[in-house]
Backbone as a chain_set.jsonl record, in Angstrom:
{"seq": "MGTGSVSTGLVHIVDADPATRRSVAEHLEAAGYRTRAHASGESFLRRVNTKSAACVVLDLDLPGIDGMSILRQLDEQGSALRVIALARHADVKTAVACLKSGAVDFLREPYAPVVLLAAIKAAFALADPRRPGRAHSDAPSRLAALTSRQRQVFFAVATGLTSQAIADKLGLSRRTVEMQRAGMMRKLNADNLADVRRIAFEIGLGRGATD", "coords": {"N": [[61.787, 15.375, 25.942], [62.394, 11.819, 26.15], [62.516, 10.024, 29.277], [63.107, 7.438, 29.774], [65.37, 4.627, 30.032], [65.861, 3.29, 27.693], [65.347, 4.183, 24.434], [62.39, 3.977, 22.601], [61.376, 4.997, 20.309], [59.97, 7.921, 18.615], [57.217, 9.862, 19.601], [54.678, 11.903, 18.551], [52.551, 14.195, 20.092], [49.482, 15.465, 19.623], [47.419, 17.761, 20.685], [45.068, 20.061, 21.943], [44.727, 20.594, 24.607], [46.629, 21.448, 27.365], [47.003, 20.0, 29.762], [46.33, 17.408, 29.055], [48.271, 16.887, 27.098], [50.555, 16.965, 28.685], [50.051, 14.866, 30.515], [49.842, 12.587, 28.835], [52.4, 12.618, 27.709], [53.979, 12.148, 29.984], [53.26, 9.497, 30.674], [54.092, 8.122, 28.373], [56.827, 8.713, 28.237], [57.694, 7.535, 30.57], [57.497, 4.953, 29.778], [59.574, 4.754, 28.074], [59.533, 6.069, 25.643], [60.35, 8.757, 23.377], [59.047, 12.048, 23.297], [57.15, 14.592, 21.601], [55.417, 17.485, 21.848], [52.487, 19.104, 20.551], [50.471, 21.913, 20.281], [48.544, 22.534, 18.46], [47.032, 21.732, 15.272], [48.144, 23.125, 13.154], [50.684, 23.861, 14.103], [51.817, 21.337, 14.431], [51.884, 20.352, 11.747], [53.677, 22.142, 10.63], [56.067, 21.519, 11.897], [56.603, 18.782, 11.787], [58.28, 15.901, 10.44], [57.226, 14.297, 7.797], [58.188, 12.073, 6.557], [59.373, 10.478, 8.354], [59.416, 7.582, 10.533], [57.886, 7.944, 12.778], [55.489, 7.934, 15.521], [52.145, 9.161, 15.908], [49.982, 10.661, 18.155], [46.916, 11.651, 17.803], [44.5, 14.027, 18.394], [41.228, 14.222, 17.309], [39.477, 16.295, 17.7], [40.424, 18.992, 17.373], [40.876, 22.568, 17.608], [40.67, 24.994, 14.933], [42.514, 23.712, 12.265], [41.318, 20.553, 12.01], [41.626, 17.152, 13.368], [40.843, 15.181, 11.454], [41.204, 16.523, 9.048], [43.946, 16.847, 9.121], [44.753, 14.181, 8.959], [43.924, 13.612, 6.334], [45.579, 15.345, 4.866], [48.111, 14.281, 5.466], [47.808, 11.784, 4.346], [47.552, 12.416, 1.626], [50.107, 13.315, 1.16], [51.554, 11.045, 1.279], [52.533, 10.171, 3.706], [54.769, 8.654, 6.089], [54.235, 8.429, 8.702], [52.887, 6.932, 11.663], [49.76, 7.027, 12.615], [47.664, 7.399, 15.407], [44.432, 7.869, 16.01], [42.331, 9.863, 18.091], [39.22, 10.325, 19.777], [36.519, 11.918, 21.475], [33.78, 11.851, 21.091], [32.529, 9.728, 18.993], [31.61, 7.481, 16.339], [31.327, 4.228, 14.759], [31.478, 4.841, 12.069], [33.111, 7.121, 12.029], [35.494, 6.018, 12.997], [36.127, 4.211, 10.938], [36.454, 6.019, 8.845], [38.759, 7.323, 9.679], [40.678, 5.243, 9.556], [40.545, 4.771, 6.843], [41.664, 7.078, 5.921], [44.279, 6.769, 6.517], [45.077, 6.392, 9.21], [46.48, 4.215, 11.691], [45.256, 3.198, 13.854], [42.449, 3.625, 16.083], [41.123, 5.247, 18.857], [38.681, 5.594, 21.373], [38.025, 8.235, 23.556], [37.315, 8.543, 27.087], [40.35, 6.666, 27.685], [42.296, 3.93, 28.967], [45.667, 4.386, 30.085], [47.287, 2.14, 29.536], [46.057, 1.045, 27.329], [46.55, 2.896, 25.289], [49.346, 2.712, 25.223], [49.638, 0.088, 24.314], [48.545, 0.336, 21.774], [50.37, 2.085, 20.58], [52.698, 0.558, 20.664], [51.946, -1.506, 18.916], [51.644, 0.022, 16.617], [54.268, 0.907, 16.051], [55.314, -1.52, 15.43], [54.521, -2.083, 12.89], [55.678, -2.608, 9.647], [55.175, -1.029, 7.469], [52.89, 1.448, 7.646], [50.864, 1.665, 5.756], [50.727, -0.693, 4.527], [49.932, -3.139, 6.135], [51.315, -5.96, 7.807], [49.729, -8.27, 8.137], [47.401, -9.795, 6.119], [43.999, -9.3, 5.213], [42.247, -10.178, 3.253], [40.307, -12.063, 3.099], [38.456, -11.283, 4.902], [35.556, -10.867, 4.938], [34.538, -13.531, 4.751], [35.585, -14.632, 7.043], [34.298, -13.115, 8.959], [31.731, -13.992, 8.539], [31.859, -16.454, 9.696], [31.581, -16.059, 12.352], [29.692, -16.369, 15.394], [26.379, -15.161, 16.222], [26.506, -13.734, 18.636], [29.269, -13.299, 18.82], [29.598, -11.638, 16.637], [28.244, -9.369, 17.523], [29.949, -8.6, 19.586], [32.252, -8.136, 18.109], [31.511, -5.857, 16.515], [31.138, -4.018, 18.587], [33.69, -3.91, 19.758], [35.124, -2.886, 17.593], [34.1, -0.345, 17.603], [35.341, 0.709, 19.755], [34.697, 0.129, 22.373], [35.169, -0.946, 25.772], [35.644, -4.149, 27.445], [34.018, -4.213, 29.724], [32.186, -2.184, 29.167], [30.973, -3.27, 26.928], [29.798, -5.499, 28.097], [27.917, -4.271, 29.766], [26.346, -3.035, 27.814], [25.298, -5.184, 26.35], [24.125, -6.689, 28.277], [25.495, -8.763, 29.573], [27.826, -10.834, 31.452], [31.106, -9.72, 32.358], [33.049, -11.695, 32.074], [31.847, -13.469, 30.269], [31.751, -11.839, 28.008], [34.513, -11.505, 27.528], [35.219, -14.115, 26.91], [33.741, -14.511, 24.562], [34.914, -12.544, 23.042], [37.559, -13.453, 22.823], [37.129, -15.792, 21.313], [36.096, -14.625, 19.006], [38.285, -13.108, 18.055], [40.092, -15.13, 17.569], [38.841, -16.562, 15.462], [38.866, -14.59, 13.514], [41.498, -14.354, 13.128], [42.913, -12.341, 14.358], [45.312, -10.425, 16.023], [45.346, -8.267, 17.731], [43.74, -5.159, 18.817], [44.106, -3.309, 16.779], [44.183, -4.922, 14.524], [41.517, -5.836, 14.513], [40.159, -3.457, 13.989], [41.149, -2.809, 11.475], [40.084, -4.895, 10.003], [37.4, -4.251, 10.25], [37.352, -1.921, 8.743], [38.01, -2.993, 6.218], [35.768, -4.463, 5.55], [34.045, -2.487, 5.11], [32.724, -1.296, 7.253], [30.286, 0.736, 8.538], [27.967, 1.025, 9.655], [25.526, 0.652, 12.288], [26.762, -0.281, 15.553], [25.89, -2.716, 16.524], [24.528, -4.073, 14.587]], "CA": [[62.515, 14.173, 25.575], [62.055, 10.697, 27.011], [63.329, 9.812, 30.457], [63.376, 6.021, 29.9], [66.748, 4.279, 29.763], [65.943, 2.803, 26.33], [64.414, 4.875, 23.564], [61.626, 3.065, 21.764], [60.762, 5.734, 19.209], [59.425, 9.252, 18.846], [55.766, 9.972, 19.525], [54.138, 13.264, 18.527], [51.266, 14.313, 20.785], [48.799, 16.632, 19.059], [46.215, 17.978, 21.498], [44.974, 21.467, 22.348], [44.672, 20.704, 26.061], [47.975, 21.28, 27.922], [47.025, 18.952, 30.785], [46.339, 16.128, 28.344], [49.603, 16.723, 26.492], [51.506, 16.667, 29.755], [49.76, 13.546, 31.066], [50.21, 11.571, 27.853], [53.864, 12.62, 27.606], [54.54, 11.503, 31.176], [53.055, 8.05, 30.562], [54.903, 7.588, 27.289], [58.238, 8.829, 28.589], [57.951, 6.514, 31.595], [57.607, 3.681, 29.066], [60.793, 4.79, 27.276], [59.376, 6.776, 24.371], [60.616, 10.179, 23.271], [57.807, 12.712, 22.92], [57.175, 15.977, 21.129], [54.036, 17.944, 21.992], [52.018, 20.147, 19.637], [49.219, 22.46, 20.801], [47.585, 22.745, 17.368], [47.329, 21.02, 14.043], [49.014, 23.96, 12.34], [52.036, 23.733, 14.645], [52.275, 19.99, 14.129], [52.195, 20.231, 10.325], [54.863, 22.953, 10.335], [57.278, 21.005, 12.53], [56.808, 17.344, 11.677], [58.885, 15.289, 9.257], [56.25, 13.275, 7.414], [58.877, 10.904, 6.014], [59.912, 9.684, 9.457], [58.554, 6.479, 10.975], [57.433, 8.256, 14.132], [54.078, 7.698, 15.816], [51.411, 10.388, 16.225], [48.745, 10.532, 18.924], [46.222, 12.798, 17.218], [43.137, 14.32, 18.822], [40.434, 14.665, 16.161], [38.671, 17.475, 18.057], [41.295, 20.155, 17.501], [40.374, 23.823, 17.041], [41.413, 25.308, 13.715], [42.56, 22.54, 11.407], [40.997, 19.431, 12.892], [42.386, 15.93, 13.186], [40.512, 14.497, 10.204], [41.856, 17.277, 7.965], [45.367, 16.509, 9.208], [44.893, 12.83, 8.407], [43.793, 13.667, 4.878], [46.786, 15.967, 4.33], [49.205, 13.32, 5.571], [47.532, 10.726, 3.374], [47.858, 12.956, 0.298], [51.559, 13.476, 1.075], [52.198, 9.737, 1.361], [53.266, 10.185, 4.969], [55.18, 7.386, 6.71], [53.884, 8.502, 10.118], [51.889, 5.982, 12.145], [48.845, 7.895, 13.354], [46.613, 6.841, 16.248], [43.436, 8.929, 16.149], [41.564, 9.85, 19.335], [38.017, 11.16, 19.734], [35.626, 11.755, 22.629], [32.437, 11.532, 20.605], [32.696, 9.175, 17.66], [30.968, 6.201, 16.094], [32.086, 3.347, 13.887], [31.713, 5.537, 10.807], [34.28, 7.979, 12.221], [36.66, 5.141, 13.103], [36.43, 3.7, 9.602], [36.959, 7.154, 8.062], [40.146, 7.542, 10.111], [41.499, 4.181, 8.985], [40.558, 4.972, 5.398], [42.528, 8.231, 5.667], [45.67, 6.441, 6.816], [45.386, 6.1, 10.613], [46.705, 2.793, 11.943], [44.384, 2.782, 14.945], [41.477, 4.621, 16.531], [40.72, 5.022, 20.245], [37.67, 6.509, 21.898], [38.347, 8.773, 24.876], [38.586, 8.299, 27.769], [40.946, 5.346, 27.533], [43.321, 3.658, 29.979], [47.013, 4.569, 29.533], [47.822, 0.88, 29.023], [45.462, 0.838, 26.002], [47.312, 3.735, 24.363], [50.681, 2.129, 25.104], [49.534, -1.103, 23.466], [48.308, 0.803, 20.407], [51.627, 2.649, 20.09], [53.6, -0.572, 20.441], [51.502, -2.166, 17.685], [51.895, 0.932, 15.498], [55.693, 0.863, 15.726], [55.635, -2.86, 14.922], [54.157, -2.144, 11.478], [56.779, -2.294, 8.739], [54.68, 0.074, 6.651], [51.53, 1.661, 8.121], [49.877, 1.566, 4.686], [50.708, -2.075, 4.065], [50.075, -3.976, 7.308], [51.866, -7.278, 7.533], [48.703, -9.299, 8.082], [46.391, -9.531, 5.097], [42.656, -9.7, 5.613], [41.438, -10.184, 2.048], [39.182, -12.966, 3.306], [37.755, -10.806, 6.099], [34.114, -11.132, 4.94], [34.247, -14.938, 5.043], [35.898, -14.857, 8.457], [33.225, -12.505, 9.738], [30.559, -14.849, 8.4], [32.053, -17.628, 10.546], [31.316, -15.699, 13.744], [28.337, -16.552, 15.898], [25.657, -13.901, 16.367], [27.055, -13.027, 19.792], [30.619, -12.854, 18.486], [29.455, -10.497, 15.739], [27.906, -8.219, 18.357], [31.171, -8.202, 20.288], [33.139, -7.577, 17.088], [31.091, -4.496, 16.192], [31.366, -3.177, 19.762], [35.14, -3.722, 19.885], [35.526, -1.988, 16.501], [33.688, 0.994, 18.004], [36.256, 1.162, 20.791], [34.175, -0.142, 23.714], [35.897, -1.875, 26.619], [34.891, -5.366, 27.761], [32.98, -3.889, 30.7], [31.152, -1.411, 28.478], [30.243, -4.214, 26.074], [28.976, -6.305, 28.998], [26.787, -3.435, 30.174], [25.506, -2.776, 26.639], [24.637, -6.409, 25.908], [23.507, -7.365, 29.409], [26.251, -9.986, 29.825], [28.902, -10.698, 32.426], [32.368, -9.373, 31.708], [33.722, -12.946, 31.735], [31.237, -13.963, 29.038], [32.217, -10.974, 26.916], [35.912, -11.795, 27.249], [35.268, -15.413, 26.238], [33.255, -14.288, 23.206], [35.926, -11.726, 22.365], [38.685, -14.332, 22.499], [36.698, -16.637, 20.206], [35.96, -13.776, 17.833], [39.611, -12.752, 17.553], [40.703, -16.354, 17.039], [38.244, -16.853, 14.157], [39.276, -13.55, 12.571], [42.967, -14.371, 13.067], [43.311, -10.993, 14.77], [46.211, -10.474, 17.172], [45.165, -7.116, 18.609], [42.632, -4.285, 18.453], [44.386, -2.684, 15.492], [43.74, -5.891, 13.521], [40.058, -5.831, 14.488], [39.69, -2.234, 13.344], [41.459, -2.893, 10.052], [39.094, -5.796, 9.41], [36.162, -3.47, 10.172], [37.506, -1.028, 7.59], [38.031, -3.762, 4.973], [34.418, -4.908, 5.191], [33.243, -1.291, 4.887], [31.864, -1.111, 8.412], [29.899, 2.113, 8.752], [26.609, 0.978, 10.168], [25.435, 0.609, 13.745], [27.739, -1.165, 16.16], [25.354, -4.009, 16.865], [23.636, -4.523, 13.5]], "C": [[62.229, 13.072, 26.569], [63.016, 10.552, 28.155], [63.672, 8.348, 30.635], [64.813, 5.727, 29.512], [66.935, 3.801, 28.325], [64.9, 3.525, 25.478], [63.703, 3.867, 22.674], [60.88, 3.825, 20.672], [60.191, 7.073, 19.625], [57.916, 9.246, 18.656], [55.378, 11.448, 19.573], [52.775, 13.251, 19.212], [50.611, 15.599, 20.306], [47.465, 16.797, 19.776], [46.215, 19.415, 21.991], [45.011, 21.647, 23.853], [46.043, 20.454, 26.68], [48.062, 20.18, 28.974], [47.07, 17.578, 30.141], [47.697, 15.877, 27.721], [50.615, 16.314, 27.54], [51.31, 15.25, 30.296], [50.183, 12.434, 30.115], [51.726, 11.472, 27.732], [54.499, 11.907, 28.792], [54.418, 9.984, 31.099], [53.979, 7.448, 29.504], [56.394, 7.63, 27.621], [58.617, 7.812, 29.664], [58.123, 5.144, 30.949], [58.815, 3.658, 28.123], [60.694, 5.505, 25.947], [59.864, 8.215, 24.476], [59.325, 10.843, 22.812], [58.06, 14.131, 22.425], [55.727, 16.446, 21.099], [53.723, 19.095, 21.035], [50.641, 20.607, 20.113], [48.168, 22.666, 19.725], [47.993, 21.927, 16.161], [48.286, 21.793, 13.163], [50.467, 23.829, 12.785], [52.633, 22.37, 14.306], [52.715, 19.869, 12.667], [53.433, 21.034, 9.937], [56.146, 22.258, 10.788], [57.588, 19.544, 12.228], [57.489, 16.949, 10.367], [58.0, 14.121, 8.852], [56.898, 12.026, 6.832], [59.453, 10.017, 7.112], [58.91, 8.612, 9.86], [58.098, 6.685, 12.41], [55.951, 7.921, 14.277], [53.43, 9.035, 16.186], [50.15, 10.04, 16.998], [47.948, 11.793, 18.621], [44.786, 12.922, 17.713], [42.352, 14.843, 17.611], [39.73, 15.992, 16.422], [39.534, 18.704, 18.295], [40.605, 21.407, 16.982], [41.194, 24.163, 15.798], [41.359, 24.127, 12.763], [42.362, 21.304, 12.276], [41.762, 18.169, 12.511], [42.104, 15.22, 11.882], [41.157, 15.196, 9.017], [43.349, 16.983, 7.932], [45.612, 15.135, 8.606], [44.852, 12.852, 6.891], [45.037, 14.289, 4.235], [47.959, 15.002, 4.348], [49.047, 12.213, 4.54], [47.907, 11.177, 1.967], [49.366, 13.077, 0.084], [52.295, 12.138, 1.09], [53.026, 9.603, 2.619], [53.589, 8.781, 5.479], [54.82, 7.355, 8.19], [52.805, 7.482, 10.464], [50.955, 6.746, 13.077], [47.806, 7.081, 14.13], [45.639, 7.982, 16.524], [42.632, 8.748, 17.435], [40.341, 10.75, 19.195], [37.152, 10.88, 20.947], [34.237, 11.309, 22.191], [32.56, 11.044, 19.172], [32.0, 7.826, 17.555], [31.846, 5.364, 15.171], [32.417, 4.037, 12.563], [32.949, 6.426, 10.892], [35.551, 7.145, 12.27], [37.084, 4.634, 11.736], [37.002, 4.814, 8.727], [38.415, 7.446, 8.407], [41.074, 6.51, 9.494], [41.629, 4.349, 7.477], [41.485, 6.118, 5.013], [43.958, 8.002, 6.119], [46.021, 6.193, 8.26], [45.594, 4.595, 10.785], [45.846, 2.285, 13.091], [43.496, 3.954, 15.343], [41.058, 4.266, 17.95], [39.674, 6.049, 20.635], [38.079, 6.946, 23.294], [37.112, 8.755, 25.779], [39.058, 6.856, 27.584], [41.985, 5.17, 28.645], [44.698, 3.844, 29.347], [47.592, 3.293, 28.929], [47.281, 0.579, 27.625], [46.228, 1.652, 24.958], [48.713, 3.163, 24.153], [50.668, 0.912, 24.183], [49.342, -0.701, 22.007], [49.591, 1.354, 19.795], [52.629, 1.537, 19.786], [53.246, -1.281, 19.137], [51.795, -1.298, 16.462], [53.359, 0.895, 15.079], [56.094, -0.487, 15.144], [55.308, -3.006, 13.447], [55.349, -1.758, 10.61], [56.428, -1.098, 7.866], [53.232, 0.287, 7.048], [50.464, 1.55, 7.039], [49.812, 0.162, 4.1], [50.936, -2.997, 5.256], [50.508, -5.378, 6.926], [50.81, -8.352, 7.394], [47.641, -8.916, 7.057], [45.04, -10.053, 5.549], [41.733, -9.716, 4.384], [40.228, -11.095, 2.18], [38.37, -12.564, 4.531], [36.254, -11.086, 6.063], [33.773, -12.577, 5.284], [34.55, -15.264, 6.499], [34.791, -14.282, 9.333], [31.976, -13.379, 9.687], [30.645, -16.075, 9.304], [31.75, -17.338, 12.014], [29.881, -16.048, 14.129], [27.676, -15.182, 16.015], [26.225, -13.077, 17.513], [28.459, -12.504, 19.504], [30.586, -11.665, 17.534], [29.111, -9.238, 16.526], [29.153, -7.684, 19.059], [32.153, -7.569, 19.303], [32.79, -6.127, 16.781], [31.373, -3.546, 17.36], [32.85, -2.886, 19.957], [35.631, -2.745, 18.815], [35.164, -0.543, 16.81], [34.606, 1.57, 19.068], [35.778, 0.91, 22.209], [35.059, -1.137, 24.468], [35.034, -3.101, 26.893], [33.758, -5.074, 28.739], [31.842, -3.115, 30.053], [30.313, -2.314, 27.574], [29.306, -5.065, 26.929], [27.736, -5.535, 29.423], [25.807, -3.242, 29.014], [24.684, -3.997, 26.25], [23.961, -7.177, 27.043], [24.163, -8.698, 29.726], [27.251, -9.761, 30.947], [30.183, -10.35, 31.673], [33.117, -10.633, 31.277], [33.167, -13.515, 30.421], [31.701, -13.155, 27.839], [33.648, -11.317, 26.544], [36.076, -13.141, 26.556], [34.822, -15.273, 24.783], [34.273, -13.491, 22.385], [37.126, -12.572, 21.95], [38.344, -15.235, 21.321], [36.597, -15.856, 18.912], [37.326, -13.468, 17.221], [40.323, -13.965, 16.965], [40.165, -16.67, 15.642], [38.662, -15.838, 13.097], [40.785, -13.542, 12.345], [43.526, -12.978, 13.375], [44.162, -11.088, 16.037], [45.943, -9.365, 18.183], [44.013, -6.251, 18.101], [42.849, -3.599, 17.109], [43.952, -3.611, 14.357], [42.224, -5.879, 13.377], [39.558, -4.617, 13.736], [40.02, -2.22, 11.861], [40.472, -3.811, 9.331], [37.772, -5.051, 9.238], [36.206, -2.534, 8.975], [37.385, -1.803, 6.281], [36.644, -4.242, 4.563], [33.48, -3.715, 5.023], [32.293, -0.997, 6.029], [31.564, 0.371, 8.619], [28.501, 2.199, 9.276], [26.65, 0.908, 11.679], [26.332, -0.457, 14.313], [27.189, -2.534, 16.472], [24.353, -4.498, 15.829], [23.731, -6.033, 13.344]], "O": [[61.859, 13.348, 27.71], [64.189, 10.906, 28.042], [64.438, 8.008, 31.536], [65.417, 6.482, 28.751], [68.037, 3.89, 27.785], [63.707, 3.477, 25.777], [64.339, 3.007, 22.065], [59.864, 3.349, 20.166], [59.956, 7.335, 20.805], [57.401, 8.699, 17.68], [55.712, 12.154, 20.524], [51.944, 12.386, 18.934], [51.121, 16.693, 20.551], [46.508, 16.071, 19.51], [47.251, 19.929, 22.412], [45.299, 22.743, 24.335], [46.58, 19.355, 26.541], [49.082, 19.497, 29.071], [47.766, 16.685, 30.622], [48.222, 14.767, 27.808], [51.434, 15.423, 27.313], [52.279, 14.522, 30.511], [50.807, 11.457, 30.53], [52.275, 10.373, 27.66], [55.451, 11.145, 28.624], [55.365, 9.266, 31.421], [54.574, 6.392, 29.717], [57.13, 6.691, 27.319], [59.732, 7.29, 29.665], [58.805, 4.276, 31.493], [59.054, 2.656, 27.448], [61.667, 5.547, 25.194], [59.797, 8.82, 25.546], [58.582, 10.263, 22.02], [59.047, 14.772, 22.784], [54.9, 15.863, 20.398], [54.573, 19.94, 20.75], [49.749, 19.786, 20.324], [47.012, 22.946, 20.042], [49.137, 21.488, 16.04], [49.142, 21.207, 12.5], [51.37, 23.702, 11.958], [53.804, 22.264, 13.94], [53.791, 19.345, 12.382], [54.158, 20.652, 9.018], [57.188, 22.389, 10.145], [58.728, 19.112, 12.396], [57.295, 17.583, 9.33], [58.022, 13.071, 9.494], [56.219, 11.018, 6.635], [59.962, 8.931, 6.834], [57.718, 8.715, 9.572], [57.942, 5.727, 13.167], [55.255, 7.661, 13.295], [54.091, 9.929, 16.714], [49.345, 9.222, 16.552], [48.266, 12.872, 19.12], [43.96, 12.038, 17.484], [42.774, 15.803, 16.966], [39.42, 16.73, 15.487], [39.386, 19.382, 19.312], [39.834, 21.335, 16.025], [42.307, 23.661, 15.639], [40.283, 23.599, 12.482], [43.158, 21.044, 13.178], [42.444, 18.115, 11.488], [43.028, 14.702, 11.254], [41.608, 14.538, 8.079], [43.948, 16.881, 6.862], [46.556, 14.941, 7.84], [45.653, 12.186, 6.234], [45.498, 13.827, 3.192], [48.711, 14.906, 3.378], [50.021, 11.762, 3.939], [48.505, 10.418, 1.204], [49.847, 12.956, -1.043], [53.515, 12.096, 0.932], [54.095, 8.994, 2.605], [52.799, 7.849, 5.326], [55.074, 6.357, 8.865], [51.918, 7.204, 9.657], [51.328, 7.071, 14.204], [47.156, 6.193, 13.578], [45.989, 8.951, 17.197], [42.296, 7.628, 17.818], [40.411, 11.808, 18.571], [37.058, 9.738, 21.399], [33.602, 10.486, 22.849], [32.681, 11.844, 18.245], [31.824, 7.122, 18.549], [32.969, 5.749, 14.846], [33.497, 3.843, 12.005], [33.742, 6.486, 9.953], [36.563, 7.505, 11.669], [38.272, 4.629, 11.413], [37.931, 4.58, 7.954], [39.211, 7.777, 7.529], [42.133, 6.855, 8.971], [42.69, 4.1, 6.904], [42.032, 6.133, 3.91], [44.768, 8.929, 6.111], [47.157, 5.815, 8.545], [44.955, 3.795, 10.101], [45.719, 1.076, 13.284], [43.752, 5.106, 14.991], [40.682, 3.126, 18.225], [39.769, 7.222, 20.275], [38.442, 6.113, 24.125], [35.991, 8.929, 25.301], [38.256, 5.95, 27.356], [42.489, 6.15, 29.193], [44.885, 3.493, 28.182], [48.306, 3.349, 27.928], [47.958, -0.065, 26.823], [46.521, 1.155, 23.871], [49.209, 3.134, 23.027], [51.576, 0.727, 23.373], [49.908, -1.323, 21.108], [49.869, 1.117, 18.619], [53.323, 1.577, 18.77], [54.128, -1.619, 18.348], [52.151, -1.81, 15.401], [53.663, 0.857, 13.887], [57.101, -0.588, 14.443], [55.765, -3.953, 12.808], [55.958, -0.708, 10.812], [57.28, -0.262, 7.563], [52.405, -0.596, 6.82], [49.288, 1.362, 7.35], [48.948, -0.135, 3.276], [52.013, -3.579, 5.385], [50.13, -5.911, 5.882], [50.983, -9.273, 6.595], [47.056, -7.834, 7.129], [44.942, -11.104, 6.183], [40.574, -9.311, 4.472], [39.239, -10.93, 1.466], [37.681, -13.392, 5.128], [35.708, -11.514, 7.08], [32.824, -12.827, 6.027], [33.859, -16.074, 7.117], [34.396, -14.89, 10.328], [31.249, -13.492, 10.674], [29.622, -16.669, 9.642], [31.67, -18.259, 12.827], [28.976, -16.024, 13.295], [28.35, -14.157, 15.917], [26.405, -11.866, 17.383], [28.801, -11.389, 19.9], [31.442, -10.783, 17.609], [29.627, -8.161, 16.23], [29.38, -6.475, 19.117], [32.81, -6.579, 19.628], [33.666, -5.262, 16.785], [31.795, -2.408, 17.152], [33.231, -1.761, 20.28], [36.458, -1.878, 19.097], [35.83, 0.381, 16.343], [34.646, 2.784, 19.264], [36.376, 1.415, 23.159], [35.623, -2.054, 23.873], [33.836, -3.098, 26.61], [32.663, -5.621, 28.605], [30.672, -3.356, 30.351], [29.098, -2.145, 27.468], [28.166, -5.324, 26.544], [26.633, -6.082, 29.439], [24.592, -3.281, 29.206], [23.521, -3.874, 25.867], [23.304, -8.192, 26.808], [23.486, -9.655, 30.101], [27.495, -8.623, 31.347], [30.318, -10.655, 30.488], [33.754, -10.64, 30.223], [33.923, -13.984, 29.57], [32.008, -13.71, 26.783], [33.968, -11.411, 25.36], [36.959, -13.304, 25.714], [35.438, -15.84, 23.881], [34.462, -13.737, 21.194], [37.646, -12.417, 20.845], [39.168, -15.427, 20.427], [36.963, -16.352, 17.847], [37.5, -13.56, 16.006], [41.064, -13.848, 15.988], [40.934, -17.007, 14.742], [38.797, -16.181, 11.922], [41.29, -12.82, 11.485], [44.474, -12.512, 12.743], [43.781, -11.75, 17.003], [46.274, -9.504, 19.36], [43.387, -6.565, 17.088], [41.891, -3.337, 16.381], [43.418, -3.152, 13.347], [41.7, -5.907, 12.263], [38.633, -4.724, 12.93], [39.255, -1.676, 11.065], [40.075, -3.544, 8.197], [37.1, -5.194, 8.217], [35.209, -2.374, 8.272], [36.741, -1.339, 5.34], [36.368, -4.411, 3.375], [32.278, -3.886, 4.819], [31.184, -0.507, 5.811], [32.474, 1.168, 8.847], [27.906, 3.274, 9.345], [27.708, 1.088, 12.282], [26.638, -1.439, 13.635], [27.975, -3.46, 16.671], [23.435, -5.25, 16.155], [23.061, -6.608, 12.486]]}, "num_chains": 1, "name": "protein.A"}
């Protein structure tokens, strides 16, 4: 259970590694969240209330029933859970598949605790994880308005790369990347990374990150 003075929601942590479960729980509880840990997908599916508006931090690389299978089951059940999918080895295609199966966000491991906290905060802010408040029906036209460099940054951000990783990949300074990223998000009318990834899903992003 959470140790924070103010509860900000229940977060299920689904990960086979006990050290990871413990570490994630400690960070979340320090931020005021209640947590419930699950060592396997089977245990999670047996114990969870899929009609609740809780958040789920789901490792895709689970033994037995894997994270993607869990996402599909929850999607078929019309789950109200807000799922944040995590993966160590994944590309844009995997990220898009997660969003298509009902995840509200996707993070590539390793990630900074502050990144996960921001994703959870954004997930709880959604009135309905399957009907995000911000519509992106004009996403293709917004993407077309990006400069070539902003498009490169967009694809890299959608993949889950940090500003420093993008700078290293593109041979730019981190400051330049952050300026391009700010311009990209402004043109896309994206408030956070979850918005960027939803836009990537809406345009059917499944090709290379810097096409």
